[in-house]
NUMAR-929522 format. One record per residue: x, y, z of N, C-alpha, C in turn; residue in one letter. Coordinates in pm, whole numbers. Layout:
<pts>
    n_px    n_py    n_pz   ca_px   ca_py   ca_pz    c_px    c_py    c_pz  residuo
       X       Y       Z       X       Y       Z       X       Y       Z        A
...
</pts>
This chain:
<pts>
    n_px    n_py    n_pz   ca_px   ca_py   ca_pz    c_px    c_py    c_pz  residuo
     250     570     526     266     433     465     178     387     374        M
     229     310     291     123     254     213     113     111     218        D
     -44      90     241     -27     -61     284     -42    -189     192        K
      25    -279     234       0    -376     106     -90    -513     163        L
    -152    -559      52    -245    -650      79    -164    -811      55        E
    -175    -848     141    -137   -1002     176    -226   -1097      96        F
    -193   -1238      65    -302   -1315       5    -216   -1440     -23        Y
    -285   -1529     -26    -219   -1679    -102    -298   -1728    -232        R
    -189   -1739    -321    -230   -1850    -464    -281   -1962    -463        D
    -343   -1979    -575    -409   -2111    -547    -363   -2216    -529        N
    -185   -2228    -490     -96   -2348    -465     -72   -2312    -310        Q
    -164   -2187    -263    -111   -2167    -107      15   -2075     -91        G
      94   -2050    -180     228   -1964    -161     143   -1805    -121        N
     208   -1781     -42     236   -1591      20     278   -1496     -82        A
     178   -1430    -122     169   -1312    -205     129   -1175    -133        C
     203   -1115    -244     189    -975    -169     127    -831    -310        A
      61    -762    -301      39    -628    -374     -14    -510    -317        R
       1    -435    -368     -20    -300    -345      11    -172    -466        G
      11     -86    -404      92      93    -472     273      54    -480        Q
     289      -3    -389     461     -39    -380     502    -172    -437        D
     468    -174    -548     493    -310    -666     604    -314    -601        D
     757    -270    -619     867    -306    -583     873    -349    -444        R
     826    -339    -355     822    -424    -227     776    -553    -217        L
     615    -523    -259     583    -619    -261     640    -731    -354        A
     711    -716    -473     750    -828    -576     885    -888    -435        T
     948    -764    -371    1059    -849    -289     994    -916    -191        F
     899    -885    -142     888    -985     -15     803   -1148     -70        L
     762   -1124    -188     742   -1258    -228     850   -1343    -299        Q
     933   -1282    -366    1025   -1331    -438    1113   -1368    -349        T
    1176   -1282    -285    1307   -1317    -180    1295   -1351     -52        D
    1183   -1310      -3    1155   -1398     167    1051   -1502     140        L
     973   -1468      43     861   -1588      22     776   -1608     133        Q
     756   -1741     191     719   -1768     284     732   -1814     379        G
     911   -1771     455     996   -1836     518     944   -1720     645        S
     950   -1758     747     935   -1714     861    1106   -1669     949        P
    1200   -1785     875    1315   -1765     943    1385   -1636     816        E
    1357   -1649     712    1464   -1540     666    1415   -1390     681        V
    1276   -1384     686    1193   -1243     753    1260   -1201     892        T
    1241   -1307     973    1309   -1268    1083    1428   -1242    1096        K
    1523   -1302    1000    1674   -1230    1020    1670   -1116     937        D
    1599   -1094     850    1615    -956     818    1570    -843     897        L
    1480    -888     974    1430    -768    1085    1544    -803    1177        I
    1593    -857    1226    1690    -864    1327    1814    -792    1262        A
    1861    -829    1172    1961    -705    1095    1929    -551    1106        T
    1779    -532    1016    1744    -368    1067    1763    -369    1152        L
    1700    -393    1283    1708    -411    1437    1847    -366    1478        K
    1944    -407    1423    2082    -435    1525    2168    -309    1519        S
    2216    -312    1602    2350    -188    1618    2418    -189    1488        D
    2409    -256    1425    2493    -198    1277    2427    -110    1173        N
    2498      -4    1148    2456      47    1082    2450      61     940        E
    2542     -19     892    2537     -50     725    2532    -192     728        Y
    2458    -298     613    2434    -416     601    2387    -454     451        A
    2400    -561     434    2365    -576     299    2246    -708     320        E
    2158    -727     178    2098    -855     238    2077    -858      64        F
    2106   -1011      69    2061   -1044     -87    2020   -1148    -155        N
    1864   -1174    -144    1806   -1257    -200    1803   -1296    -333        G
    1640   -1339    -387    1697   -1423    -497    1653   -1340    -629        N
    1578   -1188    -574    1563   -1162    -676    1640    -965    -704        G
    1636    -964    -546    1711    -823    -487    1782    -805    -395        H
    1848    -707    -387    1943    -700    -304    1909    -561    -179        S
    1931    -558     -73    1864    -442     -42    2015    -426      74        V
    2021    -261      69    2160    -232     108    2081    -122     228        S
    2147    -144     341    2061     -98     478    2175       4     509        I
    2120     128     489    2207     238     600    2143     264     736        A
    2186     347     754    2148     396     918    1991     447     923        P
    1953     498     803    1839     582     784    1726     510     685        V
    1802     496     578    1740     474     450    1750     345     396        M
    1711     228     350    1720     113     279    1668     145     123        V
    1771      63      43    1738      56     -94    1772     -68    -151        V
    1595    -113    -233    1631    -254    -275    1659    -253    -434        I
    1700    -345    -472    1757    -301    -604    1727    -451    -693        D
    1686    -444    -798    1663    -546    -876    1785    -588    -897        S
    1827    -741    -870    1956    -816    -942    1926    -861   -1090        N
    1861    -799   -1149    1850    -882   -1289    1812    -756   -1376        F
    1741    -650   -1338    1655    -552   -1422    1748    -441   -1405        D
    1860    -367   -1440    1924    -227   -1420    1818    -126   -1481        D
    1766    -148   -1557    1665     -52   -1618    1553       4   -1499        E
    1510    -112   -1399    1456     -67   -1300    1510      -3   -1186        L
    1418     123   -1137    1460     173   -1063    1487     193    -910        P
    1563     202    -835    1560     154    -687    1431     238    -587        D
    1418     120    -533    1315     130    -425    1414     211    -276        R
    1376     312    -252    1418     353    -141    1312     424     -52        R
    1341     341     125    1241     365     190    1337     413     339        L
    1248     444     381    1265     427     578    1336     268     600        P
    1446     308     643    1446     179     739    1350     182     833        R
    1290     206     925    1190     179    1002    1059     153     963        E
    1059     184     828     903     140     706     959       6     686        Q
    1102     -24     635    1075    -141     608    1064    -264     735        L
    1080    -224     836    1033    -284     952     954    -322     987        I
     847    -205     943     692    -241     985     647    -357     876        A
     652    -300     776     623    -425     674     673    -519     672        H
     815    -567     702     856    -710     722     783    -804     877        L
     733    -679     946     651    -749    1087     518    -758    1004        E
     470    -731     918     331    -744     852     356    -886     788        D
     415    -869     729     445    -971     617     449   -1109     669        W
     574   -1085     823     588   -1248     894     459   -1280     957        L
     411   -1180    1032     292   -1184    1078     153   -1281     971        A
     188   -1248     853      74   -1316     744     145   -1458     702        F
     269   -1449     701     335   -1569     651     316   -1704     760        I
     340   -1619     909     344   -1726    1013     182   -1782    1041        S
      59   -1721     994     -57   -1808    1039     -37   -1952     906        T
    -142   -2021     926    -180   -2141     877    -272   -2106     754        D
    -209   -2112     605    -290   -2091     495    -427   -2188     518        P
    -563   -2184     517    -698   -2203     480    -601   -2334     358        V
    -695   -2424     391    -647   -2530     286    -798   -2582     242        T
</pts>
């Protein structure tokens, strides 16, 4: 699993970067600094529901029993990002830990 780097920009907004640019962009634009939204998505992924959907600001996530697909809501030319459900959960838990910490001011 490629590790993402989390940081805060000059305005204190939560940001992500790394080799998985689509996932980093999804975290920044759709989950942003919201622990509540992130927790809700984690709960959905961990639930007994085999299939679910998440629609954010810039992406949609289609959840299947084993895989998830992150798709751009605005650019049909961008390829989908497919990854195992458990891998997305791990990334989301890392993101949640990061955004739940107080930014250094």
